[in-house]
N, C-alpha and C positions, 0 to 999 in steps of 0.2 A: 547632429542636426544643425542646419544653417539658419541664421537669423538675418533678416534685412536690417540695415541701420535703424530704420524706424521701429521695427519690432524690438530690437535690443534696447532702444531708448524707452519704449513703452514698458518693457519688462523691468528695467531699472526703476522707473517711476513707480511701478506697481509694488515692487519689493520695498521701496522707501516709504510707502504710504503708512500712516499710523496704524491702520488695521493689521498690516503684516509686518510691522517693525520687529526686529529681532530683540528679544529680551537682553538687557545688559548682563555681563558676566556675574554681577552681584546676585542675580536671581538663581544662580546655580551653585552658590558657595555657602558652606556652613560657617565660614570664618566671619566673625563679627567685624563690622567696619571699624568699630572703635579700637580693635586690635590690629588694624592694618588690612582687613579684608577688602575686596573690591567694592567700589561704589558706582552707582549709575553715573555715566558721564554727563557733562553739561548739556549735551544735545538730547538726552533722553527725557521723556515725560513720565518715567517710572519712578515711584518712590518705593524703597525697600524697607520693610518693617521687620525687626527681629525682637522677639522676647528673649531677654537675657536673665531670666529667673526672677522670682518674687515680683516686684513692681518695676524692675529695670526694663526699659525698652530703648531701642535706637531707631531713628528714622534717617535713612540714607537718601539724599536727594541732590542731584546736580553736583556731585563731587564733594559734598559736605555731609557730615553726620551729626545729628542732634541726639543727645543722651538724656534720658530721664532716670534719675536716681543713680546711686553708686553703692551697691551692696553686692560684692562679688566674692570676697573671701569669707564664706559664710560659716554658720555654726556646724558642729559635727553632725554627721549623718544626713546632711542636706544632699539632695541629688547633685551629681557632678555636673558642673556648668560647662566645662571644657576649656576654661582659661581662668587666669587669676587677675587680681587688680593690677599687678605689676605689668601685665600684658596690654593694658589699656593705654593707647598712645595718641589717639586722635579724637577730637570733638570740637565742633563749632561753638557749642554752649552746653552746659550741664544744668538741667532743671531739677531741683530737689523738692519733692512733694512736702516732706516735713523731716524733723530731726530725730525720729526714732531710729535706732541702730540699723534696722533692716531696710532703711532707705538711704542712709548717709554714711555708713561705717567706713567706706573706702574713699571718701571725698578728698582726704589729704593727698595721698599719692596720686590719685586719678587727676585731680586738678593740676598738680605740679607737672605730671607727665604730659598732659595735653595742652597746658597753658590756656585752657578755656575758661570763660567767665562762669561763675557758679551763681545761679539765681535761686533765691529762697527767701522765706520770711525772716524777720529779725532774729528769732530763736535759731533758725537754721543757720543764719550767718554767724551767729555766736559760736555754735557748735562746730561749724566748718572751720572757723579760725582756730579753735582749740585742737582740731584734728590735723592741722597743718596746712590748710588751704591758704595760699598767699592772699593777704588782705586786699591787694590791688585787683584781684580777680573776683572778689565777692560783690555781687549786686543784690541789694536789699529790695524786696518788694513786699507790699502790704495788701495788695489787691486793688484792682482798678487801673493798673498801669498798662501801657502799650509800649513794647520795646521791639527793636529790630536786631536780629542776629542772622548774618548770612542772607539767604533768600527768604527767611521766615519773618513775618510780622507776628509777634507774640502778645497775646492778650492774657492778662493774669487776673485771677479772682481769688478772694479769700474764701476758702472752703471750710468744712468742719470735719474733724476726724471722727470715725465711728467709735462707739463705746460698747462694752459687753457687760452682761450681768455678772454679779459676784459668783465666784465658784467655777466658772467655765474653764479657766486655765488649769485649775486643780483637777478637773475631770479629764482634760487632755493629758496631763502629766500621769494620772492614774492609768489611762489607756496605754500610753507608751510603756509604763512599768509592767503592765499586764501582758502586752502583746509584742514586746521586743526585749532583747537582752539589756541588762542594766548598763547605764553609762559608766565608763571607766573613769578613774580619777583624772586622767589626761583629758578625756572628753569634757568632763565637768569644768576643768580649768579653761579649756578653749572656749566653751560656752560662755563662761563668765567674762572672758576677755572680749569676745565679740559683742556681747550685750553692753559692755562698758563704752563702746564706741558710738555713743549717741546719748540722747537725753530722754528721761521719763517725766519731764516737767509737764504738769497737767495743763499748762497754758497752751501746749501744742494742740490740744483738742480744738480750742476756739480761736486762737490767735496765730498758730504756727503752721497751718496746713493750707497749701495753695493748689489751685487748679490752673492748668496751662492750656492754651489753644494756639496752634500754629496755623497761619494762613500763608499760602505761597502765591506767587504772582498769577498763576492760572486760576486762582480762586479756590484751590483745593484746601480743605480745612480738616485738621486733626485736633482732637481734644483729649487730654489725659487727666483722669481723676484718680489720685493715688490712694484715697481712702473714702469709702462710701458712707460717710456720716449723713446727718440731716442736710437737706439741700438749703444752702444759705441764700440770702438775697443777692450776694455777689455772683454766685454760680448761676442763679436764675437769670440775672441780668446778662451774663455772658451768653447763655443759651439764646436769649431773645435777640441779642446783637448779632450772633453768628447765623441764626437760622439753622436748618438741617445741615449736619456736617457729613464729611465723607468717611472719616474714621472716628470712633469713640473707643478709647481704652479706659475701662472703669474697673476699679477694684472689686473683686469677688472673694471675700476673705472671712475667716474666723468661724462662722456658724456652720456646724456640720449638718444641721437640719436644713435641707434645701429651701423649703418654703420660707424659713426665717431669713436666710441670707438673700434670697431673691427679692424680698420686700425692701431690702436696703439698696440693692444694685439696680433693679429694674427701673425705678423712677428716673434715674439718670439717663438710661438708654431711651426711655420714652420722651424725655425732655429734649435731648440732643438729636433724636431721630437720625441716627447714622445710617449710611449705606452699608458700612461694615462695622461690626462690633468685635473687639478683642478683649478677653478677660485678662486681668492682672491680679497678682497677689494670691493666687489660688493654690500654690504649691506648698508642700510641707516645710515646716521649720521645727524639727524635733528639739525638745519635747513640748513645744508650745502649741504649734498648729499642725493639723493634718492635711493631707491632700484632699481637695474638694472636688467632687464630681461635677462636671459642667453640663451634663446632659439635661438635668431638670431646668436649668436656666435657658439653655438653647431651645428646649421644647416650649418654654413660655414665650420666648422671642418669636418663634415660628408661629405660635398661636395668635399673639397680640400684634406683632409687627412683621407681617409676611414679606414686606419689601426690604427688611434689614437682613443682610447676610451675616454669618458669624463663622469663626474658625477657632479651633483649639490649638493655639500655637505650641510649638516645641522649642526647646532651647536652641537658639541660633538658626533655626530654619527660616529662610527668607520668604516673606510674604510680599509679593510684588503687586503693586496697585497702580493703575493709570491715574494721572493727575490732571488730565485735560480732555477736552472734546466730549463727544457723546458717551464715551466709555469711562468718564471721570468717576472715580470711586469704586470701579470694578476690579476684582482680583484677577490679574492676568496669569499668575502662577503661584504655586505654593510647593516648595520642596520639602517632602516629608523626611 
């Protein structure tokens, strides 16, 4: 078929238009950007979000990757993530929700390998240093700060960690003992070691948990809440400052009774009014936590917030979202 010069130019212009722009290679790759996987190039308006188990997430944008939490070499019988902490080589910044082992255990090697700043509360900074994070890379935040990392303006709020009723962890331990083979001595040793890579200081609940919001030059906004405790004045002020966000990543954890856990997580979703909601912290950590079903939460969102979309992320699957224009906040692809 022959094209006139004018027709060819028009075709090129059409293919270059945002509506028909080709997705970056990162949208077709299961390799996490923090391990060297492809990133959206600087000219792309796509952000690539990957869940990296537990409450770990990465946001890949314009050649940079922002990492939330560092818990990769996990406890025995956790689902296979597909890479180890030793494989994490790239990050613009690492934001740590709090200093419990299942959020911070690998911060030492990950911070050294990436050279990235580590942002966390004072207790987080103390534990990060003990775990080997270089002191010069540690950035202490108490809530209320605005910082700049790469293309992201980061707003930080003091949050509050969730608590559970006495006896719940014993019930889960009994469940695993009843419904799975006993842990071997080797597994018990590994479990104890992983749990030692963090803190159980009760001050983490009210003084050591942070919420982070990233705003990019196009106005695209993403917020991450690593533990769904009571909503604090700081988190409420953050929501009021941001207005509706494009992505909200909020913990959905611990309580096996769906209505109980929804009552903790749903208020955050309602407050931030995201275009897209992604759950965090909902996978198993034997013998402490079990896998939580997401369908009841999604059903509640569909009922109460029909304009909010949601996805059940899979380890390392790229969720590609537009960051600008009329399509801002819309999922453009999700590789299953």
